C-alpha positions as CSV (number, residue, x, y, z in Angstrom):
1,M,0.0,0.0,0.0
2,D,1.5,3.4,-0.9
3,D,0.5,6.8,0.5
4,E,-1.9,7.4,-2.4
5,A,-3.9,4.5,-1.2
6,I,-4.7,6.1,2.2
7,H,-8.2,7.5,2.1
8,P,-8.5,11.2,3.2
9,T,-11.2,10.2,5.7
10,F,-8.7,8.1,7.7
11,Q,-6.0,10.9,7.5
12,S,-8.5,13.4,8.8
13,W,-9.7,11.2,11.6
14,L,-6.2,10.6,12.8
15,T,-5.3,14.3,12.6
16,A,-8.4,15.0,14.7
17,Q,-7.4,12.4,17.2
18,R,-4.0,14.0,17.6
19,R,-5.4,17.5,18.0
20,A,-7.8,16.2,20.6
21,G,-4.9,14.7,22.6
22,A,-6.1,11.1,22.0
23,M,-2.8,10.3,20.4
24,A,0.7,11.7,20.8
25,A,1.6,14.2,18.1
26,P,4.7,13.4,16.0
27,A,7.8,15.4,16.3
28,D,8.0,18.6,14.2
29,P,4.4,18.2,12.8
30,A,4.7,21.4,10.8
31,E,7.6,20.2,8.7
32,Q,5.8,17.4,7.0
33,S,2.2,16.6,6.1
34,D,0.6,13.4,7.5
35,R,1.0,11.8,4.1
36,Q,4.7,12.6,3.8
37,R,5.7,12.0,7.4
38,L,8.7,9.6,7.9
39,L,8.8,8.0,11.3
40,S,11.8,6.6,13.0
41,I,10.3,3.1,12.8
42,G,12.4,0.4,11.2
43,S,11.4,-3.0,9.8
44,G,9.3,-5.0,12.3
45,E,9.2,-2.1,14.8
46,V,5.9,-0.9,16.1
47,S,4.3,2.5,16.7
48,E,2.0,3.4,19.5
49,P,-1.4,1.5,19.5
50,I,-4.2,3.3,17.8
51,R,-7.5,3.0,19.6
52,I,-10.8,3.4,17.6
53,D,-13.8,4.2,19.8
54,P,-17.1,2.6,18.8
55,E,-18.5,5.9,17.3
56,S,-15.4,6.4,15.2
57,A,-15.4,2.7,14.1
58,G,-19.0,3.1,13.0
59,R,-18.1,6.0,10.7
60,L,-14.9,4.5,9.4
61,V,-16.3,1.1,8.6
62,V,-18.7,2.7,6.0
63,V,-15.7,4.2,4.2
64,A,-13.9,0.9,4.5
65,A,-16.9,-0.9,3.0
66,R,-16.9,1.5,0.0
67,I,-13.2,0.9,-0.6
68,A,-13.7,-2.8,-0.3
69,A,-16.4,-2.6,-2.9
70,G,-14.1,-0.8,-5.3
71,F,-15.0,2.9,-4.6
72,F,-11.9,4.6,-3.3
73,R,-12.7,8.1,-4.6
74,P,-15.7,10.0,-3.0
75,T,-19.0,8.7,-4.3
76,R,-22.7,8.8,-3.5
77,R,-23.1,5.2,-4.3
78,S,-24.4,3.4,-1.3
79,V,-25.6,0.1,-2.9
80,V,-23.8,-2.5,-5.0
81,V,-25.6,-5.4,-6.7
82,W,-24.0,-8.8,-6.9
83,V,-25.1,-11.2,-9.7
84,E,-24.7,-14.9,-9.8
85,G,-26.5,-16.6,-12.6
86,D,-30.2,-15.7,-12.2
87,S,-29.7,-14.5,-8.6
88,E,-29.1,-10.9,-7.6
89,L,-28.3,-9.4,-4.2
90,A,-28.2,-5.8,-3.3
91,V,-25.6,-5.0,-0.6
92,E,-26.1,-1.6,1.1
93,I,-22.4,-0.6,1.6
94,G,-23.5,2.8,2.9
95,S,-25.3,1.3,5.9
96,V,-22.7,-1.3,7.1
97,K,-22.4,-1.3,10.9
98,I,-19.8,-2.7,13.3
99,A,-20.1,-3.8,16.9
100,T,-17.2,-4.9,19.2
101,N,-17.0,-6.9,22.3
102,T,-14.1,-8.7,24.1
103,G,-12.2,-10.5,21.3
104,R,-15.2,-10.2,18.9
105,V,-16.1,-8.1,16.0
106,D,-19.6,-8.2,14.4
107,L,-20.2,-6.7,11.0
108,H,-23.8,-6.1,10.0
109,L,-24.3,-6.1,6.3
110,P,-27.7,-4.8,5.2
111,V,-28.9,-6.7,2.0
112,R,-32.0,-7.2,0.0
113,C,-33.4,-9.3,-2.8
114,D,-36.8,-9.9,-4.3
115,Q,-37.3,-13.1,-2.3
116,T,-36.5,-11.7,1.2
117,G,-36.8,-8.0,1.0
118,P,-34.5,-6.0,3.3
119,A,-32.5,-8.1,5.8
120,D,-29.4,-8.1,7.9
121,V,-26.5,-10.5,7.5
122,I,-24.2,-10.6,10.5
123,V,-20.6,-11.9,10.1
124,T,-18.8,-12.5,13.5
125,F,-15.0,-12.6,13.7
126,A,-13.1,-13.8,16.7
127,V,-10.0,-11.6,17.0
128,G,-7.4,-10.7,19.6
129,Q,-8.4,-8.9,22.8
130,P,-6.5,-6.7,25.3
131,G,-3.8,-8.7,26.9
132,R,-4.2,-11.6,24.4
133,P,-2.8,-10.5,21.1
134,A,-3.6,-12.6,18.0
135,G,-1.9,-10.6,15.2
136,V,-4.1,-9.8,12.2
137,Y,-5.8,-13.1,12.3
138,A,-9.5,-14.0,12.8
139,S,-11.8,-17.0,12.8
140,T,-15.4,-17.1,11.8
141,L,-18.3,-19.4,11.2
142,R,-18.6,-20.9,7.7
143,R,-22.2,-19.6,7.5
144,P,-23.0,-16.1,8.8
145,F,-26.3,-15.2,10.4
146,G,-29.1,-14.2,8.1
147,P,-32.0,-15.4,5.9
148,T,-31.4,-19.0,4.8
149,L,-32.2,-18.2,1.2
150,V,-29.5,-15.4,1.2
151,I,-26.9,-17.4,3.1
152,D,-27.3,-20.5,0.9
153,T,-26.4,-18.6,-2.2
154,W,-24.3,-15.7,-0.9
155,G,-22.9,-16.8,2.4
156,E,-19.3,-17.4,1.4
157,A,-19.1,-14.2,-0.6
158,L,-20.6,-12.2,2.3
159,V,-18.0,-13.6,4.7
160,A,-15.2,-12.7,2.3
161,F,-16.6,-9.2,1.8
162,A,-16.9,-8.6,5.5
163,W,-13.3,-9.8,6.1
164,Q,-12.1,-7.4,3.3
165,I,-14.0,-4.6,5.0
166,L,-12.3,-5.3,8.4
167,L,-8.9,-5.7,6.8
168,T,-9.4,-2.4,4.9
169,L,-10.4,-0.6,8.1
170,V,-7.3,-1.7,10.1
171,A,-4.9,-1.2,7.1
172,Q,-6.2,2.3,6.4
173,V,-5.8,3.3,10.1
174,A,-2.3,1.9,10.3
175,G,-1.3,3.5,7.0
176,A,-2.6,6.9,8.0
177,V,-0.1,7.0,10.9
178,G,2.7,7.6,8.5
179,K,5.7,5.9,6.8
180,D,8.5,3.9,8.2
181,S,12.1,4.9,7.9
182,R,12.3,3.4,4.4
183,G,9.3,5.4,3.1
184,N,6.7,2.7,3.2
185,V,3.4,3.3,4.9
186,L,2.9,1.4,8.2
187,I,0.9,-1.8,8.2
188,P,-1.2,-3.4,10.9
189,A,0.6,-5.9,13.1
190,D,-2.2,-6.6,15.6
191,L,-5.9,-6.1,15.9
192,S,-7.8,-6.5,19.2
193,A,-11.4,-5.8,20.1
194,S,-13.2,-4.9,23.3
195,P,-16.5,-3.2,24.3
196,D,-14.5,0.1,24.0
197,G,-13.8,-0.5,20.3
198,L,-10.8,-1.6,18.3
199,T,-7.1,-1.3,18.8
200,V,-4.7,-1.4,15.9
201,L,-0.9,-1.8,16.3
202,P,1.0,-0.2,13.3
203,M,4.3,-1.7,12.3
204,G,7.1,-1.0,9.9
205,R,7.2,-3.5,7.0
206,F,9.8,-6.2,7.0
207,R,12.5,-5.8,4.3
208,F,11.0,-8.6,2.2
209,S,7.8,-6.6,1.8
210,G,8.0,-3.4,-0.2
211,A,11.2,-1.7,-1.2
212,S,13.9,-3.9,0.2
213,G,17.0,-2.4,-1.4
214,L,18.0,-5.8,-2.8
215,K,19.5,-5.8,-6.3
216,A,18.7,-8.5,-8.8
217,T,21.6,-10.5,-10.1
218,S,22.0,-12.0,-13.5
């Protein structure tokens, strides 16, 4: 992920957090913009944890859902339609919701089709929790919660989409923190959940990821 792939909403949110004192401000903030900032973080080194309160998570997850659906630039599109043979499913990306508990993240995906009308599909992920890190790993049920007719046809796709939303959310938050000492945006090393929201631990990329400085040999 390069700096151009960090959505302005996440940059603005992080800046607001710093101004509100929820995060430590970087050194010499006037010298570099958030997008250009180089941090003294090397490969495999971590920054301070970023805490996302439930209200912020609710706003950011909608942006993450739009990005996961392929809409990075600002758009008024709030619905995407999936087609599989004769089946169609409308997914309301503008109304996605997130709820957190200890080691648990629930993503609520509003959907609708002719057979069921409006309905909610809930995808639950078991993730790390405070004091019990699990990296950026999660487990989930093979079948999410929702109308049987929808789940039978679209269950796997909805689980995959929900996971992409969650990954996008944490990657955007980590990347918005800044760049490591080699100029690569930070990546998430850990994700934990609690009733107070999400915590993301940004990390500098290892040298085998991104610009390593290695030269090819003939």
